Structures are given as C-alpha cells and as structure tokens.
LOGUTI-142196 format. One record per residue (C-alpha): x negated, y negated, z negated; residue in three letters. Coordinates in Angstrom, 3 decimals. Example, Ala and Ser with C-alpha at 12.3 -4.5 7.8 and 13.67 -1.06 7.14 Angstrom:
2
+----------+----------+----------+-----+
:        X :        Y :        Z : res :
+----------+----------+----------+-----+
:  -12.300 :    4.500 :   -7.800 : ALA :
:  -13.670 :    1.060 :   -7.140 : SER :
+----------+----------+----------+-----+
! end
This chain:
420
+----------+----------+----------+-----+
:        X :        Y :        Z : res :
+----------+----------+----------+-----+
:    0.000 :    0.000 :    0.000 : MET :
:   -1.104 :   -3.546 :    0.704 : LEU :
:   -0.847 :   -6.018 :   -2.150 : ARG :
:    1.738 :   -8.730 :   -1.546 : TRP :
:   -0.061 :  -12.051 :   -1.151 : ILE :
:    1.353 :  -14.245 :   -3.902 : LEU :
:    1.533 :  -18.014 :   -3.648 : GLY :
:   -1.439 :  -18.497 :   -1.315 : THR :
:   -1.106 :  -20.782 :    1.710 : HIS :
:   -3.776 :  -21.330 :    4.313 : GLU :
:   -3.504 :  -25.111 :    4.447 : ALA :
:   -4.059 :  -25.895 :    0.776 : GLN :
:   -5.415 :  -29.348 :    1.575 : GLY :
:   -2.293 :  -30.457 :    3.378 : SER :
:   -0.013 :  -29.060 :    0.686 : LEU :
:   -1.607 :  -31.145 :   -2.022 : GLU :
:    0.028 :  -34.201 :   -0.468 : LYS :
:    3.335 :  -32.425 :    0.149 : SER :
:    6.404 :  -32.773 :   -2.123 : PRO :
:    6.926 :  -29.006 :   -1.742 : VAL :
:    6.214 :  -27.101 :   -4.946 : LEU :
:    3.325 :  -24.638 :   -5.092 : CYS :
:    2.887 :  -21.729 :   -7.482 : ILE :
:   -0.222 :  -19.798 :   -8.435 : GLY :
:   -0.868 :  -16.091 :   -8.559 : GLU :
:    0.600 :  -15.797 :  -12.072 : GLU :
:    4.271 :  -15.181 :  -11.339 : GLN :
:    5.738 :  -13.240 :  -14.292 : PRO :
:    9.321 :  -13.543 :  -13.008 : LYS :
:    8.392 :  -12.169 :   -9.591 : ASN :
:    9.055 :   -8.424 :   -9.425 : CYS :
:    7.940 :   -8.086 :   -5.789 : PHE :
:    4.242 :   -7.250 :   -6.051 : THR :
:    3.614 :   -4.783 :   -3.230 : GLU :
:    4.091 :   -4.922 :    0.504 : LEU :
:    4.832 :   -2.358 :    3.198 : GLN :
:    4.563 :   -3.504 :    6.810 : VAL :
:    7.252 :   -1.959 :    9.025 : LEU :
:    6.014 :   -1.902 :   12.619 : LYS :
:    8.048 :   -0.928 :   15.667 : GLY :
:    9.454 :   -4.069 :   17.254 : HIS :
:    7.560 :   -5.935 :   19.960 : PHE :
:    9.456 :   -9.245 :   19.871 : ASP :
:   11.194 :  -11.516 :   17.337 : ILE :
:   13.209 :   -9.605 :   14.715 : VAL :
:   16.331 :  -11.653 :   13.908 : ARG :
:   18.795 :   -9.325 :   12.158 : PHE :
:   18.903 :   -6.912 :    9.227 : LEU :
:   21.975 :   -4.937 :    8.117 : VAL :
:   22.349 :   -2.488 :    5.240 : GLN :
:   23.654 :    0.956 :    6.204 : ILE :
:   23.684 :    2.522 :    2.728 : ASP :
:   21.656 :    2.442 :   -0.510 : ASP :
:   18.506 :    3.709 :    1.204 : PHE :
:   18.722 :    2.627 :    4.863 : ARG :
:   18.791 :   -0.569 :    6.866 : CYS :
:   18.737 :   -1.416 :   10.568 : ALA :
:   16.720 :   -4.170 :   12.240 : SER :
:   17.320 :   -5.785 :   15.630 : ALA :
:   16.034 :   -8.665 :   17.696 : GLY :
:   14.844 :  -10.016 :   21.004 : ASP :
:   13.338 :   -6.752 :   22.274 : ASP :
:   16.815 :   -5.179 :   22.501 : GLY :
:   15.819 :   -2.393 :   20.093 : LEU :
:   17.680 :   -1.329 :   16.965 : VAL :
:   15.469 :    0.489 :   14.453 : LEU :
:   16.747 :    2.395 :   11.411 : VAL :
:   14.462 :    2.443 :    8.365 : TRP :
:   14.196 :    4.265 :    5.056 : ASN :
:   13.558 :    1.342 :    2.706 : ILE :
:   11.933 :    3.458 :   -0.012 : GLU :
:    9.308 :    5.116 :    2.185 : THR :
:    9.117 :    2.609 :    5.046 : GLY :
:    9.693 :    5.475 :    7.502 : GLU :
:   11.270 :    4.669 :   10.858 : ARG :
:   14.193 :    7.103 :   11.047 : LEU :
:   15.786 :    6.248 :   14.400 : GLN :
:   15.094 :    4.116 :   17.458 : GLU :
:   18.272 :    3.038 :   19.228 : LEU :
:   17.586 :    2.141 :   22.857 : ARG :
:   20.212 :    1.006 :   25.335 : GLY :
:   20.300 :   -2.779 :   25.526 : HIS :
:   18.202 :   -4.423 :   28.234 : SER :
:   18.105 :   -7.882 :   26.621 : GLN :
:   18.016 :   -9.413 :   23.155 : GLN :
:   20.488 :   -8.432 :   20.442 : ILE :
:   22.849 :  -11.316 :   19.648 : THR :
:   24.914 :   -9.732 :   16.845 : ALA :
:   24.942 :   -6.559 :   14.761 : ILE :
:   27.196 :   -5.201 :   12.022 : THR :
:   28.254 :   -1.965 :   10.329 : THR :
:   31.635 :   -0.269 :   10.662 : PHE :
:   32.602 :    2.287 :    7.995 : THR :
:   35.449 :    4.724 :    8.649 : CYS :
:   36.862 :    6.468 :    5.584 : ARG :
:   39.248 :    9.351 :    5.066 : ASP :
:   40.278 :   11.211 :    1.931 : GLN :
:   37.082 :   13.272 :    1.733 : LEU :
:   34.308 :   11.500 :    3.626 : THR :
:   33.145 :    8.205 :    5.044 : SER :
:   30.834 :    7.490 :    7.951 : HIS :
:   29.060 :    4.253 :    8.830 : THR :
:   28.427 :    3.290 :   12.446 : SER :
:   26.523 :    0.367 :   13.924 : LEU :
:   28.016 :   -2.114 :   16.394 : ILE :
:   25.635 :   -4.205 :   18.476 : THR :
:   26.078 :   -6.990 :   21.014 : ALA :
:   23.484 :   -8.186 :   23.483 : SER :
:   22.855 :  -11.031 :   25.884 : SER :
:   23.010 :   -8.354 :   28.605 : ASP :
:   26.789 :   -8.820 :   28.108 : ARG :
:   27.381 :   -5.414 :   26.599 : SER :
:   28.626 :   -3.935 :   23.314 : LEU :
:   27.516 :   -0.610 :   21.872 : SER :
:   28.719 :    1.692 :   19.108 : LEU :
:   25.929 :    3.808 :   17.519 : TRP :
:   25.604 :    6.726 :   15.149 : ASP :
:   22.642 :    5.752 :   12.903 : PRO :
:   22.283 :    9.345 :   11.660 : ASP :
:   21.520 :   10.817 :   15.082 : SER :
:   20.483 :    7.657 :   16.936 : GLY :
:   23.076 :    8.441 :   19.593 : ARG :
:   24.991 :    5.704 :   21.414 : ARG :
:   28.575 :    6.851 :   20.967 : VAL :
:   30.202 :    4.366 :   23.326 : GLN :
:   29.407 :    1.161 :   25.158 : SER :
:   31.183 :   -1.547 :   27.107 : VAL :
:   29.315 :   -3.570 :   29.729 : SER :
:   30.034 :   -6.370 :   32.195 : ASP :
:   31.637 :   -8.655 :   29.613 : LEU :
:   32.320 :  -12.170 :   30.871 : GLN :
:   29.779 :  -13.589 :   28.405 : SER :
:   27.517 :  -12.468 :   25.578 : SER :
:   28.980 :  -11.982 :   22.104 : VAL :
:   27.745 :  -14.361 :   19.383 : LYS :
:   29.398 :  -12.867 :   16.276 : CYS :
:   31.185 :   -9.750 :   15.036 : LEU :
:   33.773 :   -9.237 :   12.284 : LEU :
:   34.969 :   -5.824 :   11.051 : VAL :
:   38.468 :   -5.455 :    9.536 : LEU :
:   37.952 :   -2.043 :    7.951 : GLU :
:   41.392 :   -1.711 :    6.338 : ARG :
:   42.929 :   -1.944 :    9.838 : LEU :
:   40.160 :    0.084 :   11.538 : SER :
:   39.594 :   -2.692 :   14.073 : VAL :
:   36.934 :   -5.298 :   14.678 : TRP :
:   36.680 :   -8.660 :   16.406 : VAL :
:   34.007 :  -10.101 :   18.691 : SER :
:   33.537 :  -13.809 :   19.269 : GLY :
:   31.890 :  -15.792 :   22.059 : GLY :
:   33.445 :  -17.410 :   25.089 : ALA :
:   36.258 :  -14.913 :   24.399 : GLU :
:   37.821 :  -13.654 :   21.206 : LEU :
:   38.459 :   -9.904 :   21.525 : CYS :
:   40.068 :   -7.362 :   19.222 : LEU :
:   38.675 :   -3.820 :   19.487 : TRP :
:   39.612 :   -0.401 :   18.137 : THR :
:   37.080 :    1.863 :   16.441 : LYS :
:   36.696 :    3.661 :   19.797 : HIS :
:   35.607 :    0.425 :   21.533 : LEU :
:   38.898 :   -0.103 :   23.337 : GLN :
:   39.955 :   -3.731 :   23.673 : VAL :
:   43.445 :   -4.400 :   22.309 : ARG :
:   43.674 :   -8.150 :   22.673 : CYS :
:   41.712 :  -10.912 :   24.411 : LEU :
:   41.903 :  -14.690 :   24.057 : ARG :
:   39.970 :  -17.266 :   26.054 : GLN :
:   38.419 :  -20.238 :   24.227 : ASN :
:   38.704 :  -23.788 :   25.488 : ARG :
:   35.377 :  -24.877 :   24.011 : SER :
:   32.051 :  -24.658 :   25.860 : ASP :
:   30.304 :  -23.417 :   22.697 : THR :
:   32.790 :  -20.592 :   22.097 : GLY :
:   33.234 :  -18.820 :   18.776 : VAL :
:   30.030 :  -18.930 :   16.705 : THR :
:   31.257 :  -17.478 :   13.359 : ALA :
:   34.163 :  -15.372 :   12.078 : LEU :
:   35.561 :  -14.547 :    8.632 : ILE :
:   38.607 :  -12.627 :    7.405 : GLU :
:   41.357 :  -14.475 :    5.507 : LEU :
:   44.387 :  -13.214 :    3.518 : PRO :
:   47.702 :  -12.254 :    5.138 : LYS :
:   46.167 :  -10.709 :    8.273 : ASN :
:   44.508 :  -13.974 :    9.277 : CYS :
:   40.986 :  -14.806 :   10.382 : LEU :
:   39.059 :  -18.035 :   10.833 : ALA :
:   36.830 :  -18.772 :   13.825 : ALA :
:   34.292 :  -21.597 :   14.036 : ALA :
:   34.605 :  -23.248 :   17.455 : VAL :
:   32.365 :  -26.310 :   17.856 : ASP :
:   33.685 :  -28.889 :   15.308 : LYS :
:   36.905 :  -27.022 :   14.533 : GLU :
:   38.004 :  -23.983 :   12.562 : ILE :
:   40.741 :  -22.106 :   14.386 : VAL :
:   43.065 :  -19.892 :   12.319 : ILE :
:   44.449 :  -16.770 :   14.012 : TYR :
:   47.054 :  -14.347 :   12.716 : ARG :
:   46.831 :  -10.660 :   13.569 : LEU :
:   50.282 :   -9.350 :   14.465 : ALA :
:   51.017 :   -5.614 :   14.716 : ILE :
:   54.340 :   -4.724 :   16.331 : SER :
:   56.486 :   -1.635 :   15.844 : ALA :
:   54.979 :    0.048 :   18.913 : ASP :
:   51.463 :   -0.508 :   17.423 : SER :
:   50.554 :   -3.190 :   19.941 : SER :
:   48.335 :   -5.911 :   18.484 : VAL :
:   48.120 :   -9.633 :   19.196 : SER :
:   45.983 :  -12.513 :   17.925 : LEU :
:   48.072 :  -15.657 :   17.674 : ASP :
:   46.577 :  -19.090 :   17.041 : GLU :
:   48.483 :  -20.663 :   14.146 : VAL :
:   46.421 :  -23.654 :   13.006 : HIS :
:   43.347 :  -25.808 :   13.676 : ARG :
:   41.211 :  -27.480 :   11.006 : LEU :
:   39.488 :  -30.594 :   12.324 : SER :
:   37.836 :  -32.205 :    9.292 : SER :
:   34.232 :  -31.746 :   10.491 : HIS :
:   32.532 :  -34.522 :   12.450 : GLN :
:   29.846 :  -32.289 :   13.984 : ASP :
:   29.303 :  -28.701 :   15.090 : GLN :
:   29.992 :  -26.060 :   12.435 : ILE :
:   26.833 :  -24.073 :   11.691 : ARG :
:   28.004 :  -21.787 :    8.847 : ALA :
:   31.293 :  -20.224 :    7.727 : LEU :
:   31.684 :  -17.937 :    4.687 : ILE :
:   34.282 :  -16.498 :    2.311 : ASN :
:   33.597 :  -17.774 :   -1.216 : VAL :
:   36.202 :  -15.784 :   -3.182 : ASN :
:   39.794 :  -14.573 :   -2.796 : ASP :
:   41.145 :  -18.118 :   -2.717 : GLY :
:   38.437 :  -20.206 :   -1.065 : ARG :
:   36.212 :  -20.298 :    1.999 : PHE :
:   33.517 :  -22.810 :    2.973 : ALA :
:   32.059 :  -24.310 :    6.126 : SER :
:   28.921 :  -26.351 :    6.791 : GLY :
:   28.109 :  -28.593 :    9.742 : SER :
:   25.121 :  -29.912 :   11.669 : HIS :
:   25.744 :  -33.340 :   10.074 : ALA :
:   25.397 :  -32.018 :    6.508 : GLY :
:   29.102 :  -31.723 :    5.727 : GLU :
:   30.112 :  -29.016 :    3.245 : LEU :
:   33.877 :  -28.420 :    3.098 : ILE :
:   35.721 :  -26.099 :    0.720 : LEU :
:   39.054 :  -24.741 :    2.016 : TRP :
:   42.051 :  -22.948 :    0.509 : ASP :
:   42.183 :  -19.455 :    2.050 : SER :
:   45.999 :  -19.282 :    2.099 : VAL :
:   47.195 :  -22.846 :    2.780 : THR :
:   44.044 :  -23.807 :    4.759 : TRP :
:   43.981 :  -27.184 :    2.993 : ASN :
:   40.773 :  -29.172 :    2.598 : ASN :
:   40.056 :  -28.671 :   -1.130 : VAL :
:   36.725 :  -30.505 :   -1.414 : ALA :
:   34.468 :  -32.478 :    0.913 : TYR :
:   30.722 :  -33.047 :    0.290 : GLU :
:   28.483 :  -35.001 :    2.625 : HIS :
:   24.750 :  -34.453 :    2.188 : ILE :
:   22.639 :  -37.236 :    3.686 : LEU :
:   19.036 :  -38.396 :    3.915 : TRP :
:   18.887 :  -42.063 :    2.959 : GLU :
:   16.153 :  -44.471 :    1.957 : GLU :
:   16.091 :  -45.336 :   -1.726 : SER :
:   16.703 :  -48.949 :   -2.745 : SER :
:   13.031 :  -49.279 :   -3.674 : ALA :
:   12.032 :  -48.389 :   -0.114 : GLN :
:   14.556 :  -50.407 :    1.864 : THR :
:   11.851 :  -52.626 :    3.280 : GLU :
:   10.151 :  -49.568 :    4.850 : ILE :
:   11.813 :  -48.732 :    8.151 : ARG :
:   11.137 :  -45.186 :    9.258 : LEU :
:   14.158 :  -44.796 :   11.489 : GLY :
:   17.036 :  -42.322 :   11.311 : VAL :
:   16.192 :  -38.904 :    9.839 : PRO :
:   15.918 :  -36.004 :   12.238 : LYS :
:   19.197 :  -34.074 :   12.636 : PRO :
:   17.561 :  -30.883 :   11.336 : SER :
:   16.887 :  -32.626 :    8.001 : GLU :
:   20.638 :  -32.966 :    7.426 : MET :
:   21.876 :  -29.803 :    9.135 : SER :
:   23.375 :  -26.979 :    7.083 : ILE :
:   21.728 :  -23.901 :    8.605 : GLN :
:   23.066 :  -21.259 :    6.222 : HIS :
:   25.554 :  -20.792 :    3.376 : LEU :
:   25.683 :  -18.048 :    0.755 : SER :
:   27.818 :  -17.557 :   -2.351 : THR :
:   28.425 :  -15.404 :   -5.411 : ASN :
:   32.045 :  -16.484 :   -5.816 : GLY :
:   31.287 :  -19.267 :   -8.302 : ASN :
:   28.521 :  -21.190 :   -6.544 : LEU :
:   27.788 :  -22.068 :   -2.932 : VAL :
:   24.127 :  -22.283 :   -1.903 : LEU :
:   23.460 :  -24.386 :    1.193 : ALA :
:   20.262 :  -24.465 :    3.240 : ALA :
:   20.017 :  -28.113 :    4.321 : VAL :
:   16.987 :  -28.906 :    6.455 : GLY :
:   14.010 :  -27.781 :    4.370 : CYS :
:   15.990 :  -28.191 :    1.136 : GLY :
:   18.441 :  -26.262 :   -1.044 : LEU :
:   21.710 :  -27.499 :   -2.521 : TYR :
:   23.848 :  -25.666 :   -5.116 : VAL :
:   27.543 :  -26.528 :   -5.462 : TYR :
:   30.023 :  -25.280 :   -8.093 : ASN :
:   33.343 :  -24.419 :   -6.452 : VAL :
:   35.290 :  -24.530 :   -9.743 : VAL :
:   34.147 :  -27.933 :  -10.997 : THR :
:   33.615 :  -29.208 :   -7.423 : LYS :
:   30.307 :  -30.675 :   -8.501 : ALA :
:   26.634 :  -30.462 :   -7.622 : VAL :
:   24.835 :  -28.082 :   -9.975 : VAL :
:   21.243 :  -28.387 :   -8.732 : ALA :
:   19.210 :  -29.208 :   -5.647 : TYR :
:   15.683 :  -29.420 :   -4.332 : ARG :
:   15.172 :  -31.650 :   -1.350 : ARG :
:   11.822 :  -30.144 :   -0.294 : ALA :
:   12.119 :  -26.448 :   -1.096 : ALA :
:   10.041 :  -25.334 :    1.903 : HIS :
:    7.640 :  -26.918 :    4.370 : ASN :
:   10.040 :  -26.206 :    7.269 : SER :
:   13.741 :  -25.545 :    7.794 : ASP :
:   15.357 :  -22.958 :    5.512 : VAL :
:   16.949 :  -20.207 :    7.623 : LEU :
:   18.542 :  -17.840 :    5.088 : HIS :
:   19.563 :  -17.911 :    1.415 : THR :
:   20.953 :  -15.630 :   -1.262 : MET :
:   22.405 :  -16.186 :   -4.739 : LEU :
:   21.198 :  -13.382 :   -6.993 : LEU :
:   23.141 :  -14.685 :  -10.026 : SER :
:   24.445 :  -17.975 :  -11.434 : ASP :
:   20.860 :  -18.970 :  -12.213 : SER :
:   18.642 :  -17.163 :   -9.683 : GLU :
:   18.426 :  -17.494 :   -5.914 : LEU :
:   16.157 :  -16.846 :   -2.927 : MET :
:   15.405 :  -18.585 :    0.362 : SER :
:   13.291 :  -18.019 :    3.459 : CYS :
:   12.025 :  -20.478 :    6.001 : SER :
:   10.370 :  -21.233 :    9.297 : GLU :
:    7.205 :  -21.798 :    7.225 : ASP :
:    6.840 :  -18.006 :    6.880 : GLY :
:    7.610 :  -17.723 :    3.167 : SER :
:   10.296 :  -16.168 :    1.006 : VAL :
:   10.755 :  -18.105 :   -2.242 : ARG :
:   12.437 :  -17.261 :   -5.532 : MET :
:   14.120 :  -20.005 :   -7.572 : TRP :
:   15.675 :  -20.449 :  -11.004 : GLU :
:   18.224 :  -23.086 :  -11.981 : ILE :
:   16.843 :  -24.793 :  -15.092 : GLN :
:   17.718 :  -27.818 :  -17.194 : ASP :
:   16.446 :  -31.013 :  -15.622 : LEU :
:   13.512 :  -32.560 :  -17.530 : PRO :
:   13.573 :  -36.223 :  -18.460 : LEU :
:   12.971 :  -38.322 :  -16.493 : PRO :
:   14.735 :  -36.749 :  -13.521 : ALA :
:   12.923 :  -35.174 :  -10.599 : GLU :
:    9.941 :  -37.484 :   -9.771 : PRO :
:   10.031 :  -39.663 :   -6.694 : ALA :
:    7.796 :  -37.290 :   -4.778 : SER :
:   10.544 :  -37.056 :   -2.194 : ALA :
:    8.652 :  -39.574 :   -0.094 : GLY :
:    9.903 :  -42.529 :    1.875 : PHE :
:   13.412 :  -41.203 :    2.368 : PHE :
:   14.103 :  -41.378 :   -1.359 : GLY :
:   16.699 :  -39.168 :   -2.996 : MET :
:   19.696 :  -37.120 :   -1.945 : TRP :
:   22.930 :  -39.009 :   -1.551 : THR :
:   26.085 :  -37.046 :   -2.283 : PHE :
:   29.370 :  -38.426 :   -0.975 : GLY :
:   32.507 :  -36.776 :   -2.342 : ARG :
:   35.961 :  -37.358 :   -0.947 : SER :
:   38.889 :  -35.782 :    0.801 : SER :
:   38.931 :  -36.810 :    4.405 : LYS :
:   42.554 :  -37.829 :    4.075 : GLN :
:   41.960 :  -40.034 :    1.017 : SER :
:   39.875 :  -42.722 :    2.686 : GLY :
:   36.188 :  -43.670 :    2.784 : PRO :
:   33.621 :  -41.662 :    0.864 : GLN :
:   32.317 :  -42.961 :   -2.458 : SER :
:   28.578 :  -42.348 :   -2.673 : LYS :
:   26.564 :  -41.484 :   -5.753 : LYS :
:   22.787 :  -41.376 :   -5.870 : VAL :
:   21.745 :  -38.834 :   -8.511 : LEU :
:   24.567 :  -40.101 :  -10.751 : ASP :
:   25.712 :  -36.550 :  -11.369 : ILE :
:   26.575 :  -35.259 :  -14.868 : PRO :
:   24.929 :  -32.009 :  -16.006 : ASN :
:   22.617 :  -31.937 :  -12.991 : LEU :
:   19.937 :  -29.244 :  -13.236 : ARG :
:   16.826 :  -28.501 :  -11.191 : THR :
:   15.535 :  -25.633 :   -9.069 : LEU :
:   12.193 :  -24.334 :  -10.308 : GLU :
:    9.983 :  -22.081 :   -8.187 : LEU :
:    9.424 :  -18.671 :   -9.804 : THR :
:    8.008 :  -16.644 :   -6.915 : GLY :
:    6.455 :  -17.170 :   -3.490 : ASP :
:    6.162 :  -14.220 :   -1.116 : LEU :
:    3.697 :  -14.858 :    1.690 : ILE :
:    3.368 :  -11.861 :    3.969 : GLY :
:    4.589 :  -12.937 :    7.398 : HIS :
:    2.628 :  -14.956 :    9.932 : SER :
:    5.774 :  -16.337 :   11.576 : GLY :
:    9.151 :  -17.811 :   10.661 : ALA :
:   11.158 :  -15.513 :    8.358 : VAL :
:   14.594 :  -15.158 :    9.955 : GLN :
:   16.422 :  -13.453 :    7.097 : MET :
:   16.065 :  -10.974 :    4.251 : PHE :
:   18.064 :   -8.136 :    2.751 : LEU :
:   18.046 :   -7.256 :   -0.954 : SER :
:   18.223 :   -3.658 :   -2.160 : PHE :
:   17.945 :   -4.899 :   -5.774 : LYS :
:   15.430 :   -2.855 :   -7.763 : GLU :
:   14.510 :   -0.807 :   -4.686 : ARG :
:   13.020 :   -3.783 :   -2.895 : GLY :
:   13.460 :   -6.615 :   -0.445 : LEU :
:   13.377 :   -6.324 :    3.369 : VAL :
:   12.381 :   -9.340 :    5.503 : THR :
:   12.191 :   -9.932 :    9.265 : CYS :
:   10.275 :  -12.504 :   11.242 : SER :
:    9.136 :  -13.944 :   14.546 : THR :
:    5.861 :  -12.041 :   14.032 : ASP :
:    7.678 :   -8.846 :   15.238 : HIS :
:    7.536 :   -7.296 :   11.709 : LEU :
+----------+----------+----------+-----+
! end
C-alpha cells in the first residue's frame, strides 16, 4: 500500500499568500491514512456509483464502466459497449419477496442507453439512435420505471422500453431530475423547474403531464436535490439558493450568495467577480442542513431555521466540484485543485474570521422571498454563525477531483481527470 500524502502541496510558496487554509501532517481527526490507486481508465473519470456495501462502478470520457471491489481494489468487471463518453450513470434495484438485484443504467454522448448486469459484466439491453444524448437519469424504484432527461424527457420500463416521451422547449434541455411526492418529479430546465405528474391509467398506460413551472431563479440552475420529505432545494449559476415545498411547490426561502467588496475596500476597483466565483456547482444535504459548493468556497444553510450556519469563502484553491455532509458537524469537499478536504463546523472565535478574504471582502447574504420585494442584505450580521475548520487534506490525485463516494469505515473512493 502507498501512504496517503497528507496536507502536502507542491507550491508551498504560493500558498503562504493564499487565504486558503493549510494543514500539516498531524491530522488526528483524519481516518484516511492509506491509498490504493485503481487503474483501468484511460481518460477523465467523472462518475462513481455504489452498487452494494462492497462494490462501486466508475465511468467517464473513455466510454468504459469499471466495477471495483472497494476493500481489495480489484477490478471485477469491465463493461464495454459505448463508443463515446459516459454522460450519466445510475443503479436500478429490482426487488421481489425473496431477492433483489441491482443493475446499472448508463447513457453516453453516442446517443445510446444501456442496461448492464454488474455481476456478469453483460450488457442486458441497449437503445441507440436517440435524438440527443442523455444528461441525467432518475430511477423510480417503487414503480419499476426510470426517467431520462436531455433534449427529451423519456419514461422507461425496467426492460428499456420507452413508455412516454416529451420534447423540451429549451435549448439546454433537462439537466437534473428529482422525485417528488404524489407521483410527481421536478426537472431543471435552464432557469426554470418544471413539475411533471406521472399518471397511470387503468390499462397501465403511463403519461408525464406538465403541471407547473417554477421561475424564481434569475440564472441557469446548476443543482437540484431532495432535502427531506417536505423540502427540496435548487442552486443557480448566479449564486441563488432556493428552498421549495415538495408538495405545494412554494418558494419557502431564498438566499443570494454574492461576492462584494467590503466597505473598507470600496476605493479599490477590481471589477465584477468572475461568474464561477458565485456559481453553485453542487448541493448536498443530510435532511437538516444544505451544503453548497459556491466557487471555491463552502456554505452551510439550516433548512429549519432558514439561517446560515457556517461558511468558508476560500475552502479550496479552485472551484469545488462535489460535497458531502457526513453529520451535522462534519463534511467533505473536493475540487479542481486536486484535493479532497475534511471540515468540522466549530464555534467562531472572536474576532470573527480574519479579513484574509482579500480585496473582495466578505460574503454578503441576501434573504428574501422573491414575491416580497427587494432583498435585504446582511454582511456577517448573522446570529450564532460558526466557522468551518480544516481537519483533513487528502492529496493523492494529480488532476481535478470530480467526485467521491463514501463507504464509511470501509473507505473513500475518488475519481479525477488524471484517469484514476
């Protein structure tokens, strides 16, 4: 086994002037101390999905899907069939009274869909010559159907037979899908969230009917997640975080996360911040908190109190691509800078976080309902605000870390542009 390289960056000199936290080799709260390198891909690895307690599948731009044993690092299966990059992957578990079996569904920019048996590596079925490539997949296991989104929204049976097809009027198509109560689902389409209802008639025919459109976002929606049974959340390219009621589809809370110059720096004109510094790239949740990756920073929001819990403006040296809430006090993030970082929410020391945030000053949080008029802005005037402290830094990849998958005490799986 190779030792995991802890907290060591190549460009130490440049980091000394950076507001990004560094951590030494002593990391007592970091349980990830050893590294296995899983080789097999020959292009960017973008996706990881968990198959069961001991297996995961990886996929990316080489069109391959590889199945791994996460305890031994053994490559169990190599699923070949797509001629271009994988654009979406998910699992589909069919259960009966005695057994259950998990399959893999993949979509590719070669405009095909495939259903795989990860046990044998066999491609069970495939559909090709779609009108466009699929960008996202959603499985509705209780109905034994699944939905694909792209230029079209399609409903499929477990045998890869299309039951319903709807064209989208937007050039961007459907970029994210989530399931909602009462046989509904939400689809992110450019700046809007479109609500569809799944209708099953007496003769078992199925239809997807558009029933509502949510148009509160001012820019393209980048992330869409279920928070709990009663709430879902969306995040936009302009830094808007909106909390929605899952049944009534009402806008419950609206947060706008902005870069702005502090009052002490108003005489310094550095221009408008880059869009990526405000963009919400990823959202994750544990049902109580929502963790947003905003530019190279992290932002934690409490869905019950509708308040900011903690944030760190410069959590990484580059954009954060994936996040995970491990508990109400622990979280993880990975970034284009090649690192995976572990964080703990701690009480904020006095005085508040030092002005190492540079010329752009502090976060500005605007809180309002879009229907209630202009936003009222508060600059760090947030009761009970806490801080994110770095507890672990995992440096093993030489390229941007696309995402990670936690198997709890068994380990952590990461994938990157370095083909590993």
